[in-house]
C-alpha angles and dihedrals in degrees: 000000000000095000099038092119089056092050091048088051092051092050094049095042094048092050091048090052089053092050094048093047093047090050089057096244119159123260140294095065091178134032089213108103091211091059090045094059106025127078112230130181116235124272089245113045092216089069094059116111098239093044090053089051092049091048091053098043103036109026094075087064095056092124095048115110092234096049095110091046091054093047091052091049091048092055094047090053095033093177119112097209090056092045091050089050096054095033124197109325111227105175145023094258090062091046088057089055094051097089096051090045093053092045090050089052092048091049091059088062097242125133114273104177133050120239101227098081126043110231116191138168089239093241096313109132100234141102115282092235092053090047091052096045101035102037113016103041097044091051090059090072091065101041109024108121119255093189130037110207093159144348091253094051091049092050091050090054093046091055089065087069113096112255096017110120128189089268095050092045089055092050093051092048089051090054092049097045092050094050112103109240096020116125092236089064086080097038116143090230097046092119099037106039119109137139122211123244131183093267096049091047090055090045090054089051090054091048093055096034091233142062108290116211112245090238089060097050097091097041087050090049090055090048089051091050089056092047091051091050089055086055090052092253108128113189135155116245093256092055089049089051088051090051090052090054091052092042088058089056091047094051094045092052094041093050095041094240096118146345139236120259089221118061118206129205102216097147 
């Protein structure tokens, strides 16, 4: 792990930025110019703005039969103003109204989707709203899990749903396992479950200073989890994966090999 010190630095610095900001201290919250101008997610996903919103709006409905459906929808949209507009959907009649509601919102010229996740129609020539409402959401009825024996099993089932990639399945599982009262909260693989995405693969490459074979990504993640624990940083595997994604951004900006899509005013 050639660049482990740099990753440890990123984790500690990002958490310190969160603490300073939350305490209401004045900018800059970091002396590092990369942190001052680059948007980074938090070390722990539960501290991110959209996740906090989802936790507040959706978690009280954990026992509702359409809870998983709503969580999936919330991550596809990933934008609190839109989620507030449509509210928690409790019945099929309201699901049928979802498309017209989103199109009405789009027609007003306001933002409908969040920027954090890339939502596509996977090559199908149709509007993203129609793809979400006509293809993704109906397929949930057939494949949404009724039982949750583990995070991994749930993710495997979610990936049968049209439009749900490995990355999105991992995000939905993270939302479910961190919801108080949900069965995945007690899953045997709560600490160790994670699925690789492009960003976390690149982050792992930075960590090792070389291209890491895909087959080694997860074993290396478990080794990293142990190393972090030795440094008194205790994180679940999904938070570590998240850190690797952000570490990739940090290293690309720092080394001048790339830039972040989201600029941050931290000065």
